[in-house]
C-alpha positions as CSV (number, residue, x, y, z in Angstrom):
1,M,67.2,-36.4,51.8
2,A,65.3,-38.9,49.6
3,V,61.9,-37.4,50.1
4,L,62.9,-34.3,48.2
5,S,63.4,-36.0,44.9
6,K,60.7,-35.6,42.4
7,G,58.3,-38.6,42.3
8,S,59.6,-40.1,45.5
9,L,57.2,-42.1,47.8
10,F,56.0,-41.5,51.3
11,D,58.1,-43.4,53.8
12,P,56.4,-46.7,54.7
13,E,56.0,-45.6,58.3
14,L,54.2,-42.4,57.2
15,V,52.0,-44.4,54.9
16,T,51.0,-46.7,57.7
17,D,50.4,-43.7,60.0
18,L,48.3,-42.1,57.3
19,I,46.1,-45.1,56.7
20,N,45.6,-45.6,60.5
21,K,44.4,-42.1,60.8
22,V,42.1,-42.6,57.8
23,K,40.6,-45.7,59.4
24,G,39.7,-43.6,62.5
25,A,38.0,-40.7,60.7
26,S,36.2,-42.2,57.7
27,S,32.8,-43.9,58.4
28,L,33.4,-46.3,55.5
29,A,36.8,-47.2,56.8
30,V,35.5,-47.7,60.3
31,L,32.6,-49.9,59.2
32,S,34.0,-51.9,56.4
33,K,37.0,-54.0,55.3
34,Q,40.0,-52.5,53.7
35,T,42.4,-54.3,51.3
36,P,45.2,-53.1,49.1
37,I,44.1,-52.3,45.5
38,P,46.5,-52.8,42.5
39,F,47.0,-49.7,40.3
40,N,45.2,-51.4,37.4
41,G,42.2,-52.3,39.6
42,Q,40.7,-55.6,40.4
43,K,37.5,-57.6,39.7
44,E,35.5,-58.9,42.7
45,F,32.7,-61.5,42.3
46,T,29.6,-62.0,44.5
47,F,28.3,-65.6,44.4
48,T,24.6,-66.2,45.3
49,L,23.1,-69.7,45.7
50,D,19.7,-69.2,44.2
51,K,17.7,-71.7,46.1
52,D,17.6,-73.5,49.5
53,I,19.0,-77.0,50.0
54,D,16.8,-79.9,48.8
55,V,15.7,-83.0,50.7
56,V,16.2,-86.1,48.5
57,A,14.7,-89.5,49.2
58,E,16.8,-92.6,48.9
59,N,17.2,-93.3,45.2
60,G,15.3,-90.0,44.7
61,K,15.8,-87.5,41.9
62,K,18.0,-84.4,42.5
63,S,17.2,-81.0,41.1
64,E,19.4,-78.0,40.3
65,G,19.9,-75.3,42.9
66,G,21.6,-72.7,40.7
67,M,24.2,-70.0,41.4
68,S,24.3,-66.4,40.3
69,I,27.7,-64.7,39.8
70,E,27.9,-60.9,39.7
71,P,31.2,-59.1,39.0
72,V,32.1,-55.8,40.6
73,I,35.1,-53.9,39.3
74,I,37.1,-51.9,41.9
75,R,39.2,-49.3,40.0
76,P,41.4,-46.9,41.9
77,I,40.8,-43.2,41.5
78,K,43.7,-40.7,41.9
79,V,43.3,-38.0,44.5
80,E,45.8,-35.3,45.4
81,Y,46.5,-32.6,48.0
82,G,49.1,-29.9,48.0
83,A,50.2,-27.0,50.2
84,R,52.8,-24.2,50.0
85,V,55.4,-23.8,52.7
86,S,58.3,-21.5,53.1
87,D,61.4,-22.5,51.1
88,E,63.2,-22.6,54.4
89,F,62.0,-26.2,54.4
90,L,64.7,-27.0,51.8
91,Y,67.5,-25.8,54.1
92,A,66.2,-27.0,57.4
93,S,67.7,-29.8,59.4
94,E,66.4,-33.3,58.6
95,E,64.6,-33.4,62.0
96,S,62.7,-30.2,61.0
97,K,61.9,-31.6,57.6
98,I,60.5,-34.8,59.1
99,N,58.3,-32.8,61.5
100,T,57.0,-30.7,58.6
101,L,56.2,-33.9,56.6
102,K,54.6,-35.5,59.6
103,A,52.3,-32.4,60.0
104,F,51.5,-32.5,56.3
105,N,50.8,-36.3,56.6
106,E,48.4,-35.8,59.5
107,G,46.4,-33.1,57.6
108,F,46.5,-35.2,54.4
109,A,45.1,-38.2,56.3
110,K,42.1,-36.2,57.5
111,K,41.4,-35.0,54.0
112,V,41.7,-38.5,52.5
113,A,39.3,-39.8,55.2
114,R,36.6,-37.2,54.4
115,G,37.2,-37.7,50.8
116,I,36.6,-41.5,50.8
117,D,33.2,-40.9,52.4
118,L,32.2,-38.0,50.2
119,M,33.2,-39.9,47.0
120,A,31.7,-43.3,47.8
121,F,28.6,-42.0,49.6
122,H,27.7,-39.2,47.3
123,G,29.9,-39.4,44.1
124,I,31.2,-35.9,44.5
125,N,34.6,-34.3,44.1
126,P,35.4,-33.4,47.7
127,R,37.0,-30.1,46.8
128,T,34.3,-28.8,44.5
129,K,31.4,-30.6,46.1
130,Q,30.1,-31.3,42.6
131,A,29.3,-34.6,40.9
132,S,32.5,-36.2,39.6
133,E,32.5,-37.7,36.1
134,V,35.5,-39.8,37.2
135,I,33.4,-41.5,39.9
136,G,30.3,-41.6,37.7
137,T,27.6,-43.9,39.2
138,N,29.7,-45.8,41.6
139,H,28.3,-44.4,44.8
140,F,25.7,-45.1,47.4
141,D,23.3,-42.3,46.5
142,N,23.1,-43.6,43.0
143,L,23.2,-47.4,43.4
144,V,21.2,-47.9,46.6
145,T,17.5,-47.9,45.7
146,Q,16.1,-48.9,49.1
147,K,15.3,-45.6,50.8
148,V,13.3,-44.5,53.8
149,S,11.8,-41.0,54.1
150,Y,13.3,-39.3,57.2
151,V,10.8,-37.9,59.7
152,K,12.3,-35.8,62.5
153,G,11.3,-37.2,65.9
154,K,10.7,-40.7,64.3
155,E,14.4,-41.7,64.0
156,E,13.8,-45.1,65.7
157,E,11.0,-45.9,63.3
158,N,13.0,-44.8,60.3
159,I,15.9,-47.1,61.3
160,E,13.6,-50.0,61.9
161,A,12.0,-49.4,58.5
162,A,15.5,-49.4,56.8
163,V,16.4,-52.7,58.6
164,A,13.1,-54.3,57.5
165,M,13.9,-53.3,53.9
166,I,17.3,-54.9,54.0
167,Q,16.1,-58.0,55.7
168,G,13.3,-58.3,53.2
169,S,15.9,-58.5,50.5
170,N,17.6,-61.3,52.5
171,G,20.4,-59.0,53.5
172,S,22.3,-58.6,56.8
173,I,23.0,-55.5,58.8
174,T,26.5,-55.0,60.2
175,G,26.7,-51.2,60.6
176,M,25.3,-47.8,60.2
177,A,26.8,-44.5,59.2
178,M,24.8,-41.8,61.0
179,S,24.6,-38.0,60.6
180,P,24.9,-35.7,63.6
181,T,21.3,-34.7,62.9
182,V,20.0,-38.2,63.7
183,S,22.4,-38.6,66.6
184,S,21.3,-35.4,68.3
185,E,17.7,-36.3,67.9
186,L,18.2,-39.7,69.4
187,A,20.2,-38.2,72.3
188,K,17.2,-36.1,73.2
189,L,14.7,-39.0,73.0
190,K,13.1,-39.7,76.4
191,V,10.5,-42.2,77.6
192,N,8.9,-41.4,80.9
193,G,11.5,-38.8,81.4
194,V,14.4,-41.2,80.9
195,K,16.9,-40.7,78.1
196,Q,17.0,-43.7,75.8
197,Y,20.4,-43.1,74.3
198,P,22.5,-41.4,76.9
199,E,25.7,-42.6,75.2
200,L,25.0,-40.1,72.4
201,A,24.8,-37.1,74.7
202,W,27.1,-34.1,74.1
203,G,28.0,-35.2,70.6
204,A,29.6,-38.5,71.6
205,N,30.5,-41.1,69.1
206,P,30.2,-44.4,71.1
207,G,31.0,-46.8,68.3
208,S,27.9,-49.0,68.8
209,I,24.3,-48.6,69.6
210,N,22.0,-51.5,70.6
211,G,24.8,-53.9,69.6
212,L,25.1,-52.4,66.1
213,Q,28.4,-50.8,65.0
214,V,27.7,-47.2,64.3
215,D,29.8,-44.2,63.2
216,I,28.6,-40.6,63.4
217,N,30.0,-38.4,60.7
218,T,29.1,-35.2,59.0
219,T,30.1,-36.7,55.7
220,V,26.8,-38.7,55.6
221,Q,24.8,-35.5,55.0
222,E,27.3,-33.6,52.9
223,G,26.0,-34.8,49.5
224,I,24.9,-32.6,46.6
225,D,21.4,-32.3,48.1
226,N,22.5,-32.6,51.8
227,K,19.5,-34.8,52.5
228,D,21.0,-38.2,53.6
229,K,20.6,-38.8,57.3
230,A,21.9,-42.3,57.7
231,I,23.1,-45.3,55.6
232,I,22.7,-48.7,57.1
233,G,23.6,-52.2,55.8
234,D,26.1,-54.9,55.4
235,F,29.3,-52.8,55.3
236,A,31.4,-55.7,56.6
237,N,30.8,-58.0,53.6
238,M,29.1,-56.0,50.8
239,F,31.3,-52.9,50.6
240,K,35.0,-53.1,49.9
241,W,37.5,-50.3,49.6
242,G,41.3,-50.1,49.4
243,Y,44.3,-48.0,48.4
244,A,47.4,-48.6,46.4
245,K,50.3,-48.9,48.9
246,E,52.5,-46.5,47.0
247,I,51.7,-42.9,47.8
248,P,53.7,-40.5,45.6
249,M,55.0,-37.3,47.2
250,Q,56.7,-34.4,45.6
251,V,58.5,-31.2,46.9
252,I,58.2,-28.8,43.9
253,E,60.6,-25.8,43.9
254,Y,59.6,-24.1,40.7
255,G,56.6,-22.8,38.8
256,D,52.9,-22.4,39.8
257,P,51.8,-26.0,40.6
258,D,48.5,-25.0,42.2
259,N,47.5,-22.4,39.5
260,S,47.4,-19.6,42.0
261,E,49.3,-17.2,39.7
262,K,52.0,-16.9,42.3
263,D,55.4,-18.2,41.2
264,L,57.0,-20.3,43.9
265,K,60.5,-18.6,43.6
266,G,58.9,-15.2,43.6
267,Y,57.3,-15.9,47.0
268,N,60.1,-17.9,48.5
269,Q,58.0,-21.0,48.7
270,V,58.0,-24.7,47.8
271,Y,55.0,-26.9,47.2
272,I,54.4,-30.2,48.9
273,R,52.1,-32.5,46.9
274,A,50.8,-36.0,47.8
275,E,48.7,-38.3,45.8
276,A,46.8,-41.4,46.7
277,Y,45.0,-44.1,44.7
278,I,41.7,-45.2,46.3
279,G,39.1,-47.7,45.0
280,W,35.8,-49.1,46.3
281,G,32.9,-51.2,45.3
282,I,29.4,-51.9,46.5
283,M,29.0,-55.6,46.1
284,D,25.2,-55.8,46.6
285,K,23.1,-52.6,46.6
286,D,20.2,-54.5,48.2
287,S,22.2,-55.0,51.3
288,F,21.9,-51.3,52.1
289,A,19.2,-48.7,52.7
290,I,19.4,-44.9,53.0
291,I,17.4,-42.8,55.4
292,K,16.9,-39.6,53.4
293,E,14.9,-36.4,53.8
294,D,12.3,-36.0,51.0
């Protein structure tokens, strides 16, 4: 079976399934555009016309408008996940092997989805929950300077203040990633005894609120300080992410690949490891604002 050879790739069907699952569970994947990223990265440019159009009289003098060009480099980061399974996997029928890989693929997709958010929102290694030197400063918590102080019970005002900041920077708003904390407070909000956001009741994730695309996810508030409550802005145009299409997968039969001090052969196990290459870029930091607890 081809998938058992070292360094083989996930079946294209499994890759497609994995990415579809990621798109459904990551706030950033829900709210923004995804495009394949080459292994060596790519450079994106944002073009800004500096001035408004000019009215020119007949035979009149024309003046320069000007254009600013800012490059943003999207460089893939390698992430991996592995799990031990019984070495019966090696001797099982092809159907059983495929079922095992499908189950692994489903779990891997959930971890990748969470990982994209945790890395790009907060700059942390999803496993250790510590700041990642590999990610460095390329994340929302570091780059986005427009921040609103979160006040419990004033969620509507907080969101309006964030919107005003972005619009004041000539930005657009296409979506919001919201923590369950904000969602539950809005769900309880009543005016004259009438709930204002019944679509948020019982932990629902309706997809949009007041015409704005919204995704509710615990990853918003899982940074190092756990103080982010919502991130709002132009996710559709000013944030881009992608993955390299090739996803290497190994079935390792020997050694101690996860450094658990348990030899695989000694415990009648094999180790399934998958890797993915994911990159992202914030094209314009002023197109976003963070609602954050002081």
